[in-house]
C-alpha positions as CSV (number, residue, x, y, z in Angstrom):
1,X,-24.9,-135.7,76.0
2,X,-24.6,-134.7,72.4
3,X,-27.2,-132.1,71.4
4,X,-28.1,-134.3,68.4
5,X,-29.4,-136.9,70.8
6,X,-31.6,-134.6,72.8
7,X,-35.3,-135.4,72.6
8,X,-38.4,-133.4,73.3
9,X,-40.4,-135.5,75.7
10,X,-43.9,-134.7,76.9
11,X,-45.6,-136.5,79.8
12,X,-49.3,-136.5,80.3
13,X,-50.0,-137.0,84.0
14,X,-46.4,-135.9,84.9
15,X,-47.5,-135.3,88.5
16,X,-47.9,-139.1,89.1
17,X,-45.4,-140.7,91.3
18,X,-43.9,-142.9,88.6
19,X,-44.2,-140.5,85.7
20,X,-42.5,-137.7,87.6
21,X,-39.6,-140.0,88.5
22,X,-39.1,-141.0,84.9
23,X,-39.4,-137.4,83.7
24,X,-36.7,-136.4,86.2
25,X,-34.3,-139.1,84.8
26,X,-34.9,-137.9,81.2
27,X,-34.3,-134.3,82.3
28,X,-31.1,-135.2,84.1
29,X,-29.9,-136.9,80.9
30,X,-30.3,-133.6,79.1
31,X,-33.6,-134.2,77.3
32,X,-36.2,-131.4,77.0
33,X,-39.0,-132.5,79.3
34,X,-42.4,-131.0,79.9
35,X,-45.9,-132.2,80.8
36,X,-49.3,-131.7,82.2
37,X,-51.5,-132.8,85.0
38,X,-55.0,-132.2,86.2
39,X,-54.1,-131.3,89.8
40,X,-51.4,-129.2,91.4
41,X,-49.5,-130.7,94.4
42,X,-46.0,-130.7,96.0
43,X,-44.4,-133.1,93.4
44,X,-45.3,-130.6,90.7
45,X,-43.6,-127.8,92.6
46,X,-40.5,-130.0,92.8
47,X,-40.5,-130.6,89.1
48,X,-40.8,-126.9,88.3
49,X,-37.9,-126.1,90.7
50,X,-35.8,-128.5,88.7
51,X,-36.6,-126.7,85.4
52,X,-39.3,-129.0,84.0
53,X,-42.3,-127.1,82.6
54,X,-45.6,-128.3,83.9
55,X,-49.1,-127.1,82.9
56,X,-52.1,-127.7,85.1
57,X,-55.1,-128.9,83.1
58,X,-55.2,-130.9,79.9
59,X,-55.5,-129.0,76.6
60,X,-54.3,-130.0,73.1
61,X,-52.5,-126.6,72.9
62,X,-50.2,-127.9,75.7
63,X,-48.7,-130.5,73.4
64,X,-45.4,-129.4,71.8
65,X,-45.5,-129.6,68.0
66,X,-42.0,-131.0,68.0
67,X,-42.5,-133.7,70.6
68,X,-40.4,-136.8,69.8
69,X,-42.1,-138.9,72.5
70,X,-45.3,-138.6,74.4
71,X,-45.6,-140.6,77.6
72,X,-48.8,-141.1,79.5
73,X,-49.4,-142.6,82.8
74,X,-51.7,-145.6,83.3
75,X,-54.3,-143.3,84.9
76,X,-54.8,-141.3,81.7
77,X,-57.8,-142.4,79.6
78,X,-57.5,-143.2,75.9
79,X,-59.8,-140.3,75.1
80,X,-57.6,-137.7,76.8
81,X,-57.5,-134.7,74.6
82,X,-53.7,-134.4,74.5
83,X,-53.2,-138.2,73.9
84,X,-55.8,-138.1,71.1
85,X,-53.9,-135.2,69.4
86,X,-50.6,-137.0,69.8
87,X,-51.9,-140.1,68.1
88,X,-53.7,-138.1,65.4
89,X,-50.4,-136.4,64.6
90,X,-48.6,-139.8,64.5
91,X,-46.3,-138.9,67.4
92,X,-44.6,-141.7,69.1
93,X,-46.6,-142.6,72.3
94,X,-45.8,-144.9,75.2
95,X,-47.3,-145.7,78.5
96,X,-45.2,-144.9,81.5
97,X,-44.2,-148.6,81.9
98,X,-43.4,-149.0,78.2
99,X,-41.1,-146.0,78.4
100,X,-39.6,-147.2,81.7
101,X,-39.0,-150.6,80.1
102,X,-37.1,-149.0,77.2
103,X,-35.2,-146.8,79.7
104,X,-34.1,-149.9,81.7
105,X,-32.8,-151.9,78.7
106,X,-29.3,-150.5,79.1
107,X,-29.1,-151.5,82.8
108,X,-28.8,-154.6,84.9
109,X,-32.4,-154.1,86.2
110,X,-33.4,-155.0,89.8
111,X,-37.2,-155.1,89.7
112,X,-39.3,-155.2,92.9
113,X,-42.8,-156.6,92.5
114,X,-45.5,-157.9,94.7
115,X,-48.9,-157.1,96.1
116,X,-47.5,-155.3,99.2
117,X,-44.2,-153.9,100.3
118,X,-42.8,-152.9,96.9
119,X,-42.0,-149.4,97.9
120,X,-40.4,-150.2,101.2
121,X,-38.2,-153.0,99.6
122,X,-37.2,-150.7,96.7
123,X,-36.3,-148.0,99.2
124,X,-34.3,-150.4,101.4
125,X,-32.5,-151.9,98.4
126,X,-31.6,-148.4,97.1
127,X,-30.2,-147.4,100.4
128,X,-28.1,-150.5,100.8
129,X,-26.7,-150.3,97.3
130,X,-26.0,-146.5,97.5
131,X,-24.2,-146.9,100.9
132,X,-22.2,-149.9,99.4
133,X,-20.9,-147.6,96.7
134,X,-22.7,-149.3,93.9
135,X,-24.3,-146.0,92.7
136,X,-27.6,-147.3,91.2
137,X,-30.2,-145.5,89.2
138,X,-33.5,-145.7,91.1
139,X,-37.2,-145.3,90.3
140,X,-39.5,-145.6,93.3
141,X,-43.2,-145.0,94.1
142,X,-42.4,-142.6,96.9
143,X,-39.9,-139.9,98.0
144,X,-36.8,-140.9,100.0
145,X,-34.6,-138.8,102.3
146,X,-31.7,-140.7,100.9
147,X,-32.5,-139.4,97.4
148,X,-32.7,-135.8,98.5
149,X,-36.5,-136.2,99.1
150,X,-37.0,-137.3,95.5
151,X,-38.5,-140.3,93.9
152,X,-35.7,-141.0,91.4
153,X,-31.9,-141.0,91.2
154,X,-29.6,-141.1,88.1
155,X,-26.6,-143.2,89.0
156,X,-23.4,-144.0,87.2
157,X,-23.3,-147.8,87.5
158,X,-24.8,-150.5,85.5
159,X,-27.5,-151.2,88.1
160,X,-31.0,-149.9,88.1
161,X,-33.6,-150.5,90.8
162,X,-37.3,-150.1,89.8
163,X,-40.6,-150.6,91.6
164,X,-42.6,-152.9,89.3
165,X,-46.4,-152.4,89.3
166,X,-48.6,-155.4,88.3
167,X,-51.6,-153.3,87.4
168,X,-52.7,-154.0,83.8
169,X,-49.7,-156.3,83.7
170,X,-47.5,-153.2,83.4
171,X,-44.4,-154.9,84.8
172,X,-44.2,-157.1,81.7
173,X,-42.7,-154.2,79.9
174,X,-39.6,-154.4,82.1
175,X,-36.5,-156.4,81.5
176,X,-35.6,-157.8,85.0
177,X,-32.2,-159.3,85.5
178,X,-33.0,-159.7,89.2
179,X,-36.5,-159.8,90.4
180,X,-37.7,-159.5,94.0
181,X,-41.2,-160.8,94.7
182,X,-42.4,-159.6,98.1
183,X,-45.7,-161.6,98.1
184,X,-48.6,-162.4,95.8
185,X,-52.2,-161.7,97.0
186,X,-55.2,-160.8,94.8
187,X,-55.3,-157.1,94.0
188,X,-56.7,-154.8,91.3
189,X,-60.1,-156.5,90.9
190,X,-61.0,-153.8,88.3
191,X,-58.5,-155.4,85.9
192,X,-57.8,-159.0,86.9
193,X,-60.6,-161.6,86.3
194,X,-59.8,-163.5,89.4
195,X,-56.9,-164.7,91.7
196,X,-55.7,-167.2,89.1
197,X,-55.4,-164.4,86.5
198,X,-53.5,-162.3,89.0
199,X,-51.1,-165.2,89.7
200,X,-50.6,-165.8,86.0
201,X,-49.3,-162.3,85.6
202,X,-46.6,-162.9,88.1
203,X,-45.7,-166.2,86.4
204,X,-45.3,-164.2,83.2
205,X,-43.2,-161.6,85.0
206,X,-40.9,-164.3,86.5
207,X,-40.5,-165.9,83.1
208,X,-38.8,-162.6,81.9
209,X,-35.8,-163.3,84.2
210,X,-32.9,-164.7,82.1
211,X,-31.2,-167.9,83.0
212,X,-28.2,-166.1,84.4
213,X,-30.6,-163.9,86.4
214,X,-31.9,-164.2,90.0
215,X,-35.4,-164.5,91.6
216,X,-35.6,-163.6,95.3
217,X,-38.7,-164.5,97.3
218,X,-39.6,-166.0,100.6
219,X,-36.5,-165.0,102.5
220,X,-36.6,-165.4,106.3
221,X,-37.2,-162.2,108.2
222,X,-34.1,-160.6,109.8
223,X,-33.3,-161.2,113.4
224,X,-32.2,-157.7,114.2
225,X,-34.3,-154.7,115.1
226,X,-35.3,-152.0,112.7
227,X,-36.4,-148.4,113.2
228,X,-39.7,-149.1,111.4
229,X,-42.1,-151.4,113.2
230,X,-43.8,-154.7,112.2
231,X,-42.7,-158.2,111.3
232,X,-43.6,-157.5,107.7
233,X,-40.8,-155.0,107.6
234,X,-38.4,-157.6,109.0
235,X,-39.5,-159.8,106.1
236,X,-38.9,-157.0,103.6
237,X,-35.4,-156.5,105.1
238,X,-34.8,-160.2,104.7
239,X,-35.3,-159.9,100.9
240,X,-32.9,-157.1,100.7
241,X,-30.3,-159.0,102.7
242,X,-30.5,-161.8,100.2
243,X,-30.1,-159.2,97.4
244,X,-27.1,-157.8,99.1
245,X,-25.5,-161.2,99.4
246,X,-26.1,-162.0,95.7
247,X,-24.4,-158.7,94.7
248,X,-21.5,-159.4,97.0
249,X,-22.2,-156.7,99.5
250,X,-21.0,-157.7,103.0
251,X,-23.9,-158.7,105.2
252,X,-22.7,-156.5,108.1
253,X,-22.7,-153.5,105.8
254,X,-26.2,-154.3,104.6
255,X,-27.4,-154.9,108.1
256,X,-26.1,-151.5,109.2
257,X,-27.8,-149.7,106.3
258,X,-31.1,-151.4,107.1
259,X,-30.9,-150.7,110.8
260,X,-30.5,-147.0,109.9
261,X,-33.4,-147.0,107.5
262,X,-36.2,-144.7,108.8
263,X,-38.8,-145.1,106.1
264,X,-40.1,-143.4,103.0
265,X,-42.7,-140.8,102.3
266,X,-46.2,-142.0,103.3
267,X,-44.9,-145.3,104.5
268,X,-45.5,-145.2,108.2
269,X,-44.2,-141.6,108.1
270,X,-44.2,-139.8,111.4
271,X,-45.5,-136.3,110.8
272,X,-45.4,-133.2,113.1
273,X,-47.5,-133.9,116.2
274,X,-50.7,-132.1,117.1
275,X,-50.0,-131.2,120.7
276,X,-49.0,-134.5,122.3
277,X,-50.8,-136.6,119.7
278,X,-48.5,-138.7,117.4
279,X,-49.5,-138.4,113.7
280,X,-48.7,-141.1,111.2
281,X,-49.3,-140.9,107.4
282,X,-49.4,-144.2,105.5
283,X,-50.2,-145.4,102.0
284,X,-51.7,-148.7,102.9
285,X,-54.9,-149.3,101.0
286,X,-55.4,-153.1,100.9
287,X,-56.9,-155.1,103.8
288,X,-53.6,-157.0,104.4
289,X,-51.6,-153.8,104.5
290,X,-54.1,-152.2,106.9
291,X,-53.9,-155.1,109.3
292,X,-50.1,-155.3,109.2
293,X,-49.7,-151.6,109.7
294,X,-52.1,-151.3,112.6
295,X,-50.4,-154.2,114.2
296,X,-47.2,-152.3,113.8
297,X,-48.8,-149.3,115.5
298,X,-49.7,-151.5,118.4
299,X,-46.2,-152.8,118.7
300,X,-44.6,-149.4,118.6
301,X,-47.2,-147.6,120.8
302,X,-48.6,-150.2,123.2
303,X,-51.5,-149.1,125.5
304,X,-52.2,-146.1,123.3
305,X,-55.6,-144.9,122.1
306,X,-55.4,-145.2,118.3
307,X,-57.6,-143.5,115.7
308,X,-57.4,-144.8,112.2
309,X,-58.6,-142.5,109.4
310,X,-58.9,-144.6,106.3
311,X,-59.9,-143.6,102.8
312,X,-60.6,-146.6,100.5
313,X,-59.0,-146.3,97.1
314,X,-61.5,-147.2,94.4
315,X,-65.2,-148.2,94.7
316,X,-64.4,-151.4,92.8
317,X,-61.7,-152.5,95.3
318,X,-63.9,-151.6,98.2
319,X,-66.9,-153.6,96.9
320,X,-64.9,-156.7,95.9
321,X,-62.9,-156.8,99.2
322,X,-65.6,-155.5,101.5
323,X,-65.6,-158.4,104.0
324,X,-61.8,-158.4,104.1
325,X,-61.7,-154.6,104.8
326,X,-64.3,-155.1,107.6
327,X,-61.9,-157.4,109.5
328,X,-58.9,-155.2,109.1
329,X,-59.4,-152.6,111.9
330,X,-59.3,-154.7,115.1
331,X,-56.1,-153.0,116.3
332,X,-57.7,-149.5,116.1
333,X,-59.8,-148.1,118.9
334,X,-61.7,-145.9,116.5
335,X,-62.0,-145.7,112.7
336,X,-63.3,-142.9,110.5
337,X,-64.1,-143.4,106.9
338,X,-64.3,-139.9,105.3
339,X,-65.2,-141.0,101.7
340,X,-64.1,-143.3,99.0
341,X,-61.5,-142.1,96.5
342,X,-62.9,-142.5,93.0
343,X,-60.5,-143.6,90.3
344,X,-61.1,-145.8,87.2
345,X,-64.7,-146.4,88.6
346,X,-67.8,-146.5,86.5
347,X,-71.2,-145.2,87.8
348,X,-72.2,-148.8,88.2
349,X,-69.2,-149.4,90.4
350,X,-70.1,-146.3,92.5
351,X,-73.7,-147.5,93.0
352,X,-72.5,-150.9,94.5
353,X,-70.9,-149.5,97.7
354,X,-70.7,-146.4,99.8
355,X,-68.6,-145.2,102.8
356,X,-71.6,-146.0,105.1
357,X,-71.7,-149.6,103.8
358,X,-68.1,-150.0,104.7
359,X,-68.7,-148.4,108.1
360,X,-71.6,-150.9,108.7
361,X,-69.5,-153.8,107.6
362,X,-66.6,-152.8,110.0
363,X,-69.1,-152.3,112.9
364,X,-70.4,-155.9,112.4
365,X,-66.8,-157.0,113.3
366,X,-65.5,-154.4,115.8
367,X,-68.2,-151.7,116.3
368,X,-65.6,-148.9,116.2
369,X,-66.2,-147.1,112.9
370,X,-68.1,-144.1,111.8
371,X,-68.6,-142.1,108.6
372,X,-66.6,-138.8,108.5
373,X,-68.8,-136.9,106.0
374,X,-66.0,-136.0,103.6
375,X,-62.4,-134.9,103.9
376,X,-63.2,-131.3,105.1
377,X,-65.4,-132.5,108.0
378,X,-62.9,-135.2,108.9
379,X,-60.0,-132.8,108.9
380,X,-61.9,-130.4,111.1
381,X,-62.7,-133.2,113.6
382,X,-59.1,-134.4,113.7
383,X,-57.7,-131.0,114.5
384,X,-60.4,-130.3,117.1
385,X,-60.3,-133.6,118.9
386,X,-56.7,-134.7,118.4
387,X,-56.1,-134.5,122.2
388,X,-58.6,-137.4,122.7
389,X,-56.1,-139.8,121.1
390,X,-52.5,-140.8,121.6
391,X,-52.0,-141.8,118.0
392,X,-53.8,-140.8,114.8
393,X,-52.9,-142.8,111.7
394,X,-54.1,-141.6,108.3
395,X,-54.2,-144.3,105.6
396,X,-55.0,-144.6,101.9
397,X,-53.7,-144.2,98.4
398,X,-55.9,-141.4,97.3
399,X,-55.9,-137.7,98.5
400,X,-56.3,-138.5,102.2
401,X,-52.9,-136.9,102.8
402,X,-54.5,-133.5,102.3
403,X,-56.1,-133.6,105.7
404,X,-52.7,-133.4,107.3
405,X,-51.6,-130.3,105.3
């Protein structure tokens, strides 16, 4: 890259799964990338190892005076001190998805959207295309073994595969040539007015596909076995098989790639056992995802005693979908709710629901749940009583993964 084209790019919330992926791509292109985040975790260590400067904590002093572009994740509030300074100094600012949309303009973009299964379908599609020699650029909401345990890949072909999030209609900033829709089920009640509003967002997204583009949805599930359990993953694989066919990849090649797929980070990820007890880490945080994943546990480990440790993500989601959550744990022998992960919640939201209210609602259905009294107490119990269970699955989109450290 010509030095004249290098930009100084600063990312607020660079430790986020999407923002970190985009930051890596810019860095690999030769731009000067730096950023900040409120909390230190493994992804930030990865960024630092790759030469990206990351500061923990937000302070207006962190913002480079010569920043050409300031990107901020959707989790960053408008009153963030660094964002306020950037706008005051009339620096160019973009949300993560605005920046990703601009980045993707130069590619034939394959965008994977839907309420559930986006990450798995994106990962499967990336694996199939890479092994077919297509060499795509990839942005995914997880880490993949096939990407060197990273969440992005800078390829050399015209194709780009991106995971497209519907929160705040973010995916409308993308330019999809090919769109895969895994499913549509009401999500993000803190943003969308109702189910119709949610569906309208997907209609708007689909309308972005050009006439010579392709929409893929509702493919039949594959009739071959996968290494990851559950009928829902056979449905995910069916979507990828249709994509492969559209791109001219031989079906047998695609089938072989999918049969060798072992999963992505925090998507039914098998961790090191505790003694003889199998430990699974999973990102599922919607009632439909919980039911499907626990059903998959039962299929893979029949006749096992299963403990599910579930951390709800958002008080708003927990309150709005309380009755659905209550019916989601029938395939677990026991359930622990350690806490509720607070994000984008007002004090009014917090007052409406509590971990104990969720426990009570679950117990009205299955009588198998208890309150874990926080992450630390739950972690201690798991490590002390792991031998009482054959399988322990930890689920949630917040910081529940910390109890497995």
